C-alpha positions as CSV (number, residue, x, y, z in Angstrom):
1,M,107.3,286.6,207.8
2,I,109.3,289.1,205.1
3,T,111.6,287.0,202.7
4,K,113.1,287.7,199.4
5,S,110.2,287.3,196.6
6,V,112.0,284.1,194.2
7,D,111.4,285.1,190.1
8,Q,109.1,282.2,189.0
9,P,109.1,281.0,185.5
10,R,105.9,282.6,183.1
11,R,103.4,280.1,182.3
12,Q,99.7,280.4,181.4
13,T,97.4,280.2,184.7
14,L,94.5,280.8,186.5
15,G,94.1,284.0,189.0
16,V,91.0,285.1,191.0
17,C,90.4,288.0,192.9
18,Y,89.5,287.7,196.3
19,Y,88.6,290.0,199.3
20,P,89.6,288.2,202.7
21,E,88.6,291.3,204.5
22,H,84.8,290.3,203.5
23,W,84.9,287.2,205.0
24,P,85.5,285.3,208.5
25,E,89.6,284.6,209.0
26,E,88.2,280.9,209.9
27,R,87.2,280.3,206.0
28,W,90.5,282.0,204.6
29,E,92.1,278.4,205.1
30,I,88.9,276.5,203.1
31,D,88.8,279.6,200.4
32,A,93.2,279.1,199.8
33,R,92.8,275.3,199.6
34,M,90.1,275.5,197.1
35,M,91.4,277.8,195.0
36,A,94.6,275.5,194.7
37,D,92.7,272.5,194.2
38,A,90.7,274.2,191.2
39,G,94.5,275.1,189.5
40,I,94.2,278.7,190.7
41,S,97.9,280.3,191.3
42,H,97.3,283.8,191.0
43,V,95.3,285.7,194.2
44,R,94.5,289.6,193.9
45,I,93.8,291.0,196.9
46,G,94.1,294.8,198.7
47,E,93.0,297.1,196.0
48,F,89.9,298.5,197.9
49,A,91.2,298.0,201.5
50,W,92.5,301.3,202.8
51,S,89.5,302.1,205.6
52,R,90.9,298.3,207.0
53,L,94.3,298.9,206.6
54,E,94.1,302.3,208.3
55,P,91.0,302.9,209.8
56,D,92.3,305.9,211.8
57,P,95.0,308.5,210.5
58,G,97.9,306.8,211.1
59,Q,96.7,303.8,212.5
60,L,98.0,301.1,210.3
61,T,96.7,297.6,211.2
62,F,99.0,295.4,208.3
63,D,98.3,292.3,210.7
64,W,95.4,290.6,209.4
65,M,97.0,291.1,206.2
66,D,100.0,289.4,207.0
67,R,97.7,286.6,207.6
68,A,95.9,286.2,204.8
69,I,98.7,286.4,202.5
70,E,100.7,283.5,204.5
71,T,97.4,281.7,204.6
72,L,97.1,282.0,200.7
73,H,101.2,281.1,200.8
74,R,101.0,277.9,202.3
75,H,98.9,277.0,199.3
76,G,101.3,277.9,197.2
77,L,99.5,280.5,195.9
78,R,101.0,284.0,194.4
79,V,99.8,287.4,195.4
80,V,99.1,290.1,193.4
81,L,98.9,293.3,195.9
82,G,96.8,296.0,194.8
83,T,97.3,299.5,196.0
84,P,94.3,300.6,197.5
85,T,94.0,304.5,196.6
86,A,90.5,303.9,194.6
87,T,88.9,304.1,197.5
88,P,90.1,307.0,199.7
89,P,88.3,306.1,203.5
90,K,86.1,308.5,204.9
91,W,88.6,310.6,207.7
92,L,90.6,311.1,204.6
93,V,88.2,312.9,202.3
94,D,86.9,314.5,205.5
95,S,90.6,316.2,206.1
96,M,90.2,317.4,202.7
97,P,87.9,317.4,201.4
98,D,88.4,319.8,198.0
99,M,90.5,316.1,197.1
100,V,87.3,315.4,195.2
101,A,87.0,315.9,191.6
102,L,84.4,317.7,190.0
103,D,81.8,316.8,187.3
104,R,81.3,319.0,184.1
105,E,78.1,321.0,186.0
106,G,80.7,321.6,189.1
107,R,78.9,319.0,191.3
108,P,81.8,317.0,193.7
109,R,82.1,313.7,193.1
110,G,81.1,312.5,196.6
111,F,82.2,309.7,199.4
112,G,79.5,306.7,199.4
113,S,81.4,304.5,196.4
114,R,84.7,304.5,194.6
115,R,86.9,306.8,192.4
116,H,86.0,309.6,194.5
117,Y,89.2,311.5,193.8
118,C,90.9,314.0,191.6
119,F,94.5,313.1,190.1
120,S,95.6,316.7,190.3
121,H,95.2,317.3,194.0
122,R,98.7,317.6,195.7
123,G,97.5,316.8,199.1
124,Y,96.0,313.3,197.7
125,Q,99.1,312.8,196.0
126,K,100.9,312.7,198.8
127,E,98.7,310.3,201.1
128,C,98.8,307.5,198.5
129,A,102.4,308.0,198.3
130,R,102.3,307.4,202.3
131,I,100.2,304.5,202.2
132,V,102.0,302.6,199.0
133,T,105.3,303.5,200.7
134,A,104.1,301.2,203.7
135,L,102.6,298.7,201.3
136,A,105.7,298.4,199.8
137,R,108.3,298.4,202.4
138,R,106.1,295.6,204.3
139,Y,105.7,293.5,201.3
140,G,107.5,294.3,198.5
141,Q,110.3,291.2,199.0
142,H,107.4,289.1,200.2
143,A,108.3,285.5,198.8
144,A,104.4,285.2,197.7
145,L,104.1,288.3,195.9
146,A,103.8,287.7,192.1
147,A,103.0,291.4,190.9
148,W,101.9,294.7,192.4
149,Q,98.8,296.3,190.7
150,T,98.5,300.3,191.2
151,D,94.9,301.8,192.1
152,N,92.1,300.0,190.2
153,E,90.4,300.7,186.7
154,Y,92.0,304.5,186.3
155,G,89.4,306.8,184.9
156,C,86.1,304.2,185.8
157,H,82.8,305.9,186.5
158,D,84.0,309.3,184.0
159,T,86.6,310.4,186.6
160,V,89.5,311.3,184.1
161,L,88.4,314.8,183.4
162,S,88.2,317.1,186.9
163,Y,87.0,320.7,186.7
164,S,88.3,321.1,190.3
165,D,90.4,324.0,191.7
166,A,93.1,321.7,191.9
167,A,92.9,321.1,187.9
168,R,92.4,324.5,187.2
169,T,95.6,325.5,188.9
170,A,97.5,322.0,187.1
171,F,96.4,322.7,183.9
172,R,97.4,326.2,184.0
173,D,100.7,325.2,185.0
174,W,100.7,322.7,182.0
175,L,99.8,325.3,179.4
176,G,102.4,327.5,181.0
177,Q,104.9,324.8,180.1
178,K,103.7,324.1,176.7
179,Y,103.2,327.3,175.1
180,Q,105.6,329.4,177.2
181,S,103.3,332.4,176.4
182,P,99.6,333.7,176.0
183,D,100.1,334.5,172.5
184,R,101.9,331.4,171.1
185,L,98.6,329.8,173.0
186,N,96.2,332.3,171.3
187,R,97.5,331.5,167.7
188,A,97.6,327.4,168.4
189,W,93.9,327.5,169.8
190,G,92.6,330.2,167.4
191,N,91.0,332.2,170.1
192,V,90.4,335.7,168.1
193,F,87.7,333.5,167.3
194,W,84.6,335.0,169.0
195,S,87.1,337.7,170.9
196,M,88.5,334.6,173.2
197,E,92.2,335.5,173.5
198,Y,93.9,335.4,177.0
199,R,96.4,338.0,178.4
200,S,97.6,335.5,180.7
201,F,97.8,331.9,181.6
202,E,95.7,332.4,185.0
203,E,92.7,333.3,182.7
204,V,92.3,330.0,181.2
205,D,89.4,328.6,182.5
206,L,88.7,325.0,182.4
207,P,86.2,324.0,179.1
208,N,83.0,323.4,181.4
209,L,79.9,325.3,182.2
210,T,80.4,327.4,178.6
211,V,77.1,328.8,176.9
212,T,77.6,327.1,173.6
213,E,80.6,324.1,172.7
214,P,83.9,325.5,174.2
215,N,86.9,325.9,171.6
216,P,87.9,322.3,170.4
217,S,91.7,323.3,170.7
218,H,90.9,324.3,174.7
219,L,89.0,320.6,174.6
220,L,91.8,318.8,173.6
221,D,94.5,320.1,175.4
222,F,92.4,319.7,178.3
223,H,92.1,315.8,177.4
224,R,95.8,315.8,176.8
225,F,96.5,317.7,180.2
226,S,93.9,315.2,182.0
227,S,95.6,312.3,180.5
228,D,99.0,313.3,181.4
229,Q,97.7,313.9,185.2
230,V,97.0,309.9,185.1
231,C,100.2,309.0,183.9
232,A,102.0,311.3,187.0
233,F,99.4,309.9,189.3
234,N,100.5,306.4,188.2
235,K,104.5,307.1,188.1
236,I,104.0,308.4,192.0
237,Q,103.1,305.0,192.8
238,T,105.8,302.7,190.6
239,D,108.4,305.3,191.5
240,I,107.8,304.4,194.9
241,I,107.0,300.4,194.5
242,R,110.1,300.0,192.0
243,A,112.6,301.8,195.2
244,H,110.9,298.9,197.5
245,S,110.0,295.9,195.5
246,P,112.8,295.4,192.9
247,G,112.3,293.1,190.0
248,V,108.6,292.7,191.1
249,P,106.3,293.5,188.3
250,I,104.0,296.1,188.2
251,A,100.3,296.1,186.0
252,H,97.5,298.4,186.0
253,N,93.9,297.0,185.2
254,F,92.7,298.9,182.4
255,M,88.8,298.7,180.7
256,G,87.0,297.7,177.7
257,R,86.5,300.6,175.1
258,F,87.5,303.1,178.1
259,L,89.3,306.2,175.9
260,D,89.3,308.8,178.5
261,F,93.7,308.7,178.6
262,D,96.2,307.2,176.6
263,H,96.9,303.5,177.9
264,F,100.0,303.7,175.9
265,A,101.3,306.4,177.9
266,V,100.5,305.1,181.4
267,S,101.8,301.7,180.2
268,E,105.6,303.1,179.6
269,E,105.7,302.8,183.9
270,L,104.1,299.1,183.8
271,D,105.5,296.5,183.2
272,I,102.4,294.0,182.3
273,A,99.4,295.6,180.6
274,S,96.1,294.1,182.1
275,W,92.7,294.6,181.6
276,D,88.9,293.6,183.0
277,S,87.3,291.5,180.5
278,Y,83.1,291.7,180.5
279,P,82.1,289.9,177.6
280,I,78.6,289.9,178.4
281,G,78.4,293.0,180.1
282,F,80.3,295.2,177.2
283,L,77.3,293.8,174.3
284,D,74.7,296.6,174.6
285,R,78.0,299.0,173.6
286,D,79.6,297.2,171.5
287,T,77.1,297.3,168.2
288,H,74.6,298.6,166.8
289,N,73.6,295.5,165.2
290,E,70.6,294.2,166.9
291,E,70.6,291.1,165.1
292,N,74.0,290.4,166.5
293,K,73.4,291.4,170.0
294,K,70.3,288.6,169.8
295,R,72.9,286.3,168.1
296,Y,75.7,285.8,170.9
297,L,73.6,287.5,174.0
298,G,75.5,285.1,175.9
299,V,78.7,284.4,174.8
300,G,79.3,288.5,173.9
301,D,80.6,289.8,170.8
302,P,83.3,287.7,168.6
303,D,85.7,290.5,168.3
304,N,85.1,292.7,171.2
305,Q,87.1,290.8,173.6
306,A,89.5,290.1,170.9
307,F,90.8,293.4,170.2
308,H,91.0,294.2,173.8
309,H,93.4,291.7,174.3
310,D,95.5,292.5,170.8
311,L,95.3,296.3,172.2
312,Y,96.7,295.5,175.7
313,R,99.3,292.9,174.5
314,A,100.2,296.1,172.5
315,C,100.8,298.1,175.7
316,G,102.6,295.6,177.4
317,Q,105.1,295.9,175.1
318,V,105.7,299.8,175.2
319,R,108.2,299.5,178.3
320,N,109.3,295.7,177.6
321,G,109.1,295.9,173.4
322,D,107.7,293.1,171.2
323,A,109.5,290.2,172.9
324,E,109.1,290.6,175.6
325,G,105.4,292.1,176.2
326,R,103.4,291.0,179.3
327,W,99.9,291.3,179.8
328,W,97.0,289.8,181.7
329,V,93.0,289.6,182.7
330,M,93.3,290.6,185.7
331,E,89.3,290.7,185.6
332,Q,87.3,287.9,183.6
333,Q,83.3,287.9,183.8
334,P,82.8,284.6,185.7
335,G,78.2,284.9,185.5
336,P,76.1,287.5,185.3
337,V,76.9,291.3,186.4
338,N,75.4,293.4,188.5
339,W,76.4,297.0,186.2
340,A,75.1,296.0,182.5
341,P,71.8,297.6,181.6
342,W,70.6,293.9,181.1
343,N,72.4,291.1,182.9
344,P,72.1,287.8,180.9
345,A,73.8,284.5,182.2
346,P,76.9,283.1,180.1
347,W,75.7,280.2,177.9
348,P,77.4,276.9,178.3
349,G,81.1,276.9,177.2
350,A,81.2,280.8,177.2
351,V,83.8,281.4,180.7
352,R,85.9,278.1,179.0
353,L,86.2,279.8,175.4
354,W,86.3,283.5,176.6
355,A,89.8,282.0,179.0
356,W,91.1,280.3,175.9
357,E,91.0,283.3,174.0
358,A,92.9,285.1,176.0
359,F,95.6,282.7,176.0
360,A,95.8,282.0,172.3
361,A,96.7,285.6,172.5
362,G,99.7,285.6,174.7
363,A,97.9,286.3,178.1
364,E,99.7,284.8,181.1
365,V,96.9,284.9,184.0
366,V,93.3,285.3,183.3
367,S,91.9,286.1,186.6
368,Y,88.2,285.5,187.5
369,F,86.5,288.6,189.4
370,R,85.5,287.5,191.9
371,W,86.2,284.5,194.3
372,R,82.9,284.8,196.3
373,Q,79.8,286.6,195.5
374,P,79.0,288.9,198.5
375,S,75.9,289.3,200.0
376,F,76.4,293.0,200.5
377,A,76.6,296.0,199.5
378,Q,76.6,297.4,195.7
379,E,77.8,294.1,194.0
380,Q,75.5,291.3,195.5
381,M,74.3,290.4,192.0
382,H,77.8,290.1,190.2
383,E,78.3,286.4,190.3
384,A,81.8,284.8,191.2
385,L,83.3,281.5,191.2
386,L,81.4,280.8,194.6
387,L,77.6,281.6,195.4
388,P,77.3,283.7,198.5
389,N,76.8,280.5,200.7
390,A,80.2,280.0,199.9
391,E,79.3,276.7,197.1
392,P,80.9,276.4,194.0
393,N,79.5,277.7,190.9
394,E,79.6,277.3,187.2
395,A,82.3,279.1,186.7
396,Y,84.6,277.1,189.5
397,E,83.9,274.3,187.6
398,A,85.1,276.0,184.1
399,C,88.2,276.7,186.2
400,C,89.2,272.7,186.9
401,R,88.5,271.9,182.9
402,I,91.0,274.6,181.8
403,S,93.4,274.0,184.3
404,K,93.7,270.2,183.4
405,E,93.8,271.5,179.7
406,F,97.3,273.5,180.5
407,R,98.9,270.4,180.3
408,A,97.7,269.2,177.1
409,I,98.2,272.4,175.2
410,G,101.8,273.4,176.9
411,A,102.8,276.8,177.1
412,V,101.4,279.1,175.5
413,A,103.8,281.9,173.9
414,S,103.5,285.5,173.2
415,P,101.8,285.8,169.8
416,T,104.4,285.9,167.0
417,R,104.4,289.5,165.4
418,S,101.9,289.6,162.7
419,D,102.1,290.9,159.0
420,V,99.3,293.4,159.9
421,A,99.1,296.4,162.3
422,L,96.2,298.0,163.2
423,V,96.7,301.6,164.2
424,F,94.8,303.0,167.3
425,D,95.4,306.0,168.8
426,Y,93.8,307.5,172.0
427,E,94.7,311.3,170.9
428,S,92.2,310.8,167.8
429,A,89.2,309.2,169.9
430,W,89.4,312.7,171.9
431,A,89.2,314.6,169.1
432,W,86.3,312.9,167.2
433,K,84.5,312.8,170.5
434,I,85.0,316.7,170.5
435,Q,84.0,317.4,166.9
436,P,82.4,314.1,165.3
437,Q,80.4,316.0,163.1
438,G,77.5,313.1,163.2
439,R,75.9,312.2,166.3
440,D,76.5,308.5,166.1
441,F,80.9,309.2,164.9
442,D,82.7,307.4,166.8
443,Y,86.9,306.5,166.9
444,F,86.2,303.5,168.8
445,D,83.1,302.0,166.3
446,L,85.2,303.0,163.1
447,V,88.4,301.5,164.0
448,F,86.4,298.0,165.5
449,R,84.9,298.0,161.5
450,F,88.2,297.2,160.3
451,Y,89.3,294.8,163.3
452,R,86.5,293.0,162.9
453,A,86.7,292.8,158.9
454,L,90.2,291.9,159.3
455,R,89.5,288.6,162.1
456,R,86.3,287.5,159.7
457,N,89.4,286.9,157.4
458,G,90.7,284.6,159.8
459,I,94.1,286.5,160.3
460,S,95.7,287.3,164.1
461,I,96.1,291.2,163.6
462,D,98.5,293.6,166.0
463,V,96.4,296.8,167.4
464,V,99.6,299.1,167.7
465,P,99.9,302.9,168.9
466,P,100.8,305.3,165.8
467,R,104.4,304.8,166.4
468,V,107.4,304.5,164.5
469,E,108.9,300.9,166.0
470,A,105.2,299.5,166.5
471,I,104.4,300.0,162.2
472,A,108.2,298.4,161.0
473,D,108.2,295.6,159.3
474,R,104.6,295.1,158.2
475,K,102.9,293.7,155.1
476,L,99.7,295.7,155.7
477,I,99.0,298.8,158.1
478,V,95.7,299.8,158.6
479,V,95.2,303.7,159.8
480,P,91.7,304.4,160.0
481,G,90.4,307.9,161.5
482,L,93.8,309.2,162.6
483,F,93.3,312.6,163.0
484,A,96.6,314.5,162.9
485,G,99.0,312.5,162.2
486,S,102.8,313.0,163.1
487,E,105.6,314.1,160.6
488,S,107.2,311.0,161.8
489,I,104.5,308.7,161.4
490,V,104.3,309.8,158.2
491,E,107.7,309.2,157.3
492,A,107.8,306.5,158.2
493,L,104.7,304.9,156.6
494,G,106.3,307.0,152.8
495,K,109.8,304.6,153.6
496,S,108.3,301.1,154.5
497,D,107.4,298.5,152.5
498,A,103.6,297.7,153.7
499,T,100.4,298.0,151.7
500,I,98.9,301.1,153.5
501,L,95.0,301.6,153.6
502,L,94.2,305.2,155.0
503,G,90.4,305.3,156.7
504,P,88.4,308.3,156.4
505,R,89.5,311.5,158.6
506,T,93.1,310.7,158.5
507,G,95.1,313.6,158.9
508,S,92.0,315.8,158.6
509,R,93.6,318.1,161.4
510,S,96.7,319.6,162.5
511,D,98.2,318.5,165.9
512,D,96.3,322.1,167.4
513,F,92.6,320.6,165.9
514,Q,93.0,323.1,163.2
515,I,91.9,321.7,159.6
516,A,95.0,321.0,157.9
517,E,96.9,323.2,156.0
518,G,95.8,322.7,152.0
519,L,93.0,320.7,152.6
520,P,92.8,317.1,154.5
521,P,95.1,314.7,154.2
522,G,96.9,317.5,155.5
523,R,100.9,315.3,156.0
524,F,99.1,312.1,154.0
525,R,99.2,313.8,151.0
526,S,102.7,312.8,150.7
527,L,101.6,309.2,150.3
528,I,98.8,310.0,148.1
529,D,98.0,313.3,145.8
530,M,94.6,313.9,147.3
531,K,92.7,316.1,148.5
532,I,88.9,316.2,150.7
533,R,87.2,319.3,149.8
534,R,83.9,318.4,151.8
535,V,82.8,316.1,154.1
536,E,78.7,314.6,154.9
537,S,77.8,312.8,158.2
538,L,74.4,311.3,157.6
539,P,71.2,310.0,159.4
540,P,70.9,306.1,160.0
541,I,67.9,306.1,157.9
542,V,70.4,307.2,154.6
543,D,73.7,305.1,153.5
544,V,75.7,305.7,150.0
545,P,75.8,302.8,147.9
546,L,79.0,302.0,146.1
547,Q,79.0,300.6,142.6
548,N,80.6,297.5,143.2
549,G,78.3,296.5,146.2
550,G,78.8,297.5,149.9
551,S,78.4,301.5,151.1
552,F,78.8,303.8,153.4
553,D,77.5,304.5,156.7
554,G,76.9,307.9,158.1
555,W,80.1,309.3,156.7
556,R,81.2,310.5,153.4
557,E,84.0,312.3,152.4
558,F,84.4,313.7,148.7
559,L,87.6,312.9,147.0
560,V,89.3,314.8,144.6
561,P,92.4,312.7,143.0
562,G,96.2,314.1,142.2
563,E,97.9,313.1,139.6
564,G,98.5,309.6,139.3
565,V,96.0,308.5,141.7
566,E,93.4,306.5,140.2
567,V,89.6,306.0,141.2
568,A,89.2,302.5,142.7
569,R,85.8,302.8,144.0
570,T,82.6,305.0,142.9
571,S,79.8,305.6,144.7
572,K,76.5,305.3,143.0
573,D,75.9,309.0,142.6
574,G,79.4,309.6,141.0
575,H,81.6,310.5,143.6
576,A,85.3,308.9,144.1
577,A,84.8,306.7,147.3
578,Q,88.6,305.1,147.3
579,L,91.7,306.2,146.1
580,R,94.9,304.2,145.1
581,S,98.4,305.6,144.3
582,G,100.7,301.9,143.9
583,R,100.5,300.8,147.5
584,V,98.7,303.2,149.3
585,S,94.8,303.6,149.6
586,Y,92.2,305.8,150.8
587,L,88.9,305.3,151.5
588,G,86.8,308.1,151.6
589,G,84.0,306.7,154.3
590,R,82.6,304.8,157.1
591,P,82.3,301.4,155.4
592,N,79.4,298.7,156.1
593,D,80.0,295.1,157.3
594,E,80.0,294.4,153.6
595,L,82.5,296.8,151.7
596,A,84.8,296.6,155.3
597,L,85.0,292.7,154.8
598,T,85.7,293.2,151.0
599,I,88.0,296.2,151.0
600,V,90.3,294.4,154.1
601,G,90.2,291.0,151.5
602,E,91.7,293.4,148.7
603,M,94.4,294.7,150.8
604,L,95.4,291.3,152.3
605,A,95.5,289.7,148.9
606,Q,97.7,293.0,147.8
607,A,99.9,292.9,150.4
608,G,100.3,289.1,150.0
609,V,99.2,288.0,153.4
610,D,97.1,284.5,153.1
611,A,93.5,284.8,154.0
612,A,90.4,283.5,153.3
613,P,86.8,284.8,155.0
614,L,85.7,282.2,158.3
615,P,82.2,281.0,158.6
616,E,79.8,282.9,160.7
617,G,81.1,283.1,164.6
618,V,84.5,281.6,164.1
619,R,87.7,283.0,164.8
620,I,91.2,281.9,164.9
621,R,94.2,283.1,166.8
622,D,98.0,281.8,165.5
623,N,100.3,281.7,168.6
624,G,103.5,280.2,168.0
625,N,103.3,276.8,166.2
626,I,99.8,276.2,167.8
627,R,96.1,278.0,165.6
628,F,93.0,277.9,167.9
629,V,89.9,277.7,166.3
630,I,87.0,279.2,168.2
631,N,83.5,279.4,167.9
632,Y,81.7,282.0,169.0
633,G,78.2,280.1,167.1
634,N,75.4,278.7,168.8
635,E,75.6,275.9,166.2
636,A,78.4,273.4,165.4
637,A,81.1,274.5,162.9
638,D,82.6,272.8,159.8
639,V,86.3,273.5,160.4
640,S,87.5,270.7,158.4
641,A,89.4,273.2,155.9
642,L,91.1,274.8,158.8
643,V,92.2,271.9,160.8
644,A,93.3,269.7,157.4
645,G,94.0,266.7,159.2
646,R,96.3,267.8,162.1
647,D,95.8,266.0,165.4
648,L,94.4,267.8,167.8
649,L,95.5,269.0,171.1
650,I,92.2,269.8,172.6
651,G,88.6,270.0,170.7
652,Q,87.2,268.2,168.0
653,Q,85.5,268.6,164.8
654,P,83.3,269.7,163.9
655,L,83.9,272.5,166.3
656,A,80.5,272.5,168.9
657,A,79.1,275.8,169.8
658,R,81.2,277.9,171.9
659,E,83.6,275.3,171.6
660,V,87.7,275.5,171.4
661,L,90.0,273.5,169.5
662,A,93.6,273.6,168.9
663,F,96.4,271.8,167.3
664,E,99.9,272.5,165.8
665,T,101.0,273.6,162.7
666,L,104.4,272.9,162.5
667,G,106.5,269.7,162.5
668,S,102.9,267.9,162.8
């Protein structure tokens, strides 16, 4: 049964998440044939199967998985094998009950669902290494094996931050390695305030259960530590897999709008970055605009799914480099889900639209969750490609259509490096969650406002980490809310020929979470001579209108220009709102949609990037020499100006609601 895995050429394809342990074995053959008939080629299995793989301690029962993999393999299907460490079985939890995480109130995150473990627990780490080793030895060179997935959705259900004894011990060790002495820690954290000084690292506790808010520097280091624990936990598994399954790529499935650990750092040990895309499920958290929620209720926000595609494409480039960056959608919404506040059905065309948006952004695989809707347990109301009685559902038919369209499109490349980079930083997200200074200030929301404005201007964007190599050779670099910024990134921006837009709160703190020396924007003052003397946050009932249109929404900074710096925009109450010095601008507030669209348009023009606002609900993606035009709207859109007489590969003009067209931009 065990044969050498043969590397397959990369191409765009469909996948599905399958749980053979949920269904009678006589059904597996039928399922595999139906998958192949629908054009599906990749099947993820195993990520929740620990209790079936090891029903009792040391009793490994792999025979059923052997048969499941062989069944899939006979039908030409390639397997993505998940490690089952997100769901440790009851006997394991009972054997070491302190392996579970504790929440902020000190309560155990107990058995009965999933993700009931603490990343810092040494005993659980060893058990994970044992089961992963057994899987990697048995299946690591199987011909059907396409990729591995480590664990499942790290941190889901608020499980990154653990307040357990294991986490406390590991955090103290982490602090000792970072600071070397308690005196250095006390200075970095400013512990002279409120008499919080420590005499030893053993005195440092976790930042919960304090009378009022804990020290923000303490909290930020705890976030950094917790993120490092996720990285270390993941590396235990990737090291084992690479030792026993050489050459087979390793993925992890990240989530949407999830910021509790540094995904770029975890991706350093991954060959493929993937994420779980639920556009309708995410809609309620995507925007505060109620009209937008109504307009896109059955298709999802036009830019949220797209933002994550660009973000996780960047994660896929961390280990491999720009040219070889690899990313997938590991779970794609097929119908109503079970976990959102409300769970509408996708509107006609939405399921297909989501797939083509992903392929246009360079996804190799779009994999639907799941194959068959269960009639039991927590996810009974989560639709799938098949109904609970195994009849094909609407998304199954969408797969059949998409697989046929692959022939018309041909191979879709990884998108060409964009002239425009939008910097995204997980550490900044932690900082502004710790100290928002306004109830509704949210780092993701701030960055997303600029992303939406860029995309509405009709361009493809790279979302990038604050790393020197990621911002090289760009025409426009947008940096909103980067809380400290390294000396190297500031130096690289200074040497760059790009037009640069710095956004609110950028450079306002030191690495230790202290107000920047010499006032904000700290290190970034080397790019534009200015100071910020005051900030204010405002409730939603108030905005700050600007002289030439648009307004600041909820956040405003009082800017003091230095020598040679011009005031490019002014608020109606007479304060500088935007400063400019050559190719560098600083925007001193959170822009509303109108202002963001205008300023981004100006910056694109200054940078020499061709752009023009698109019709409502219409977005484009450039992928190599193919342009995709996507209509998220509820009405047909006239996109003749974008098509300009080209021969269409798929779709037609006018572009119907929730439809996609594509055409070649070169040689046609």
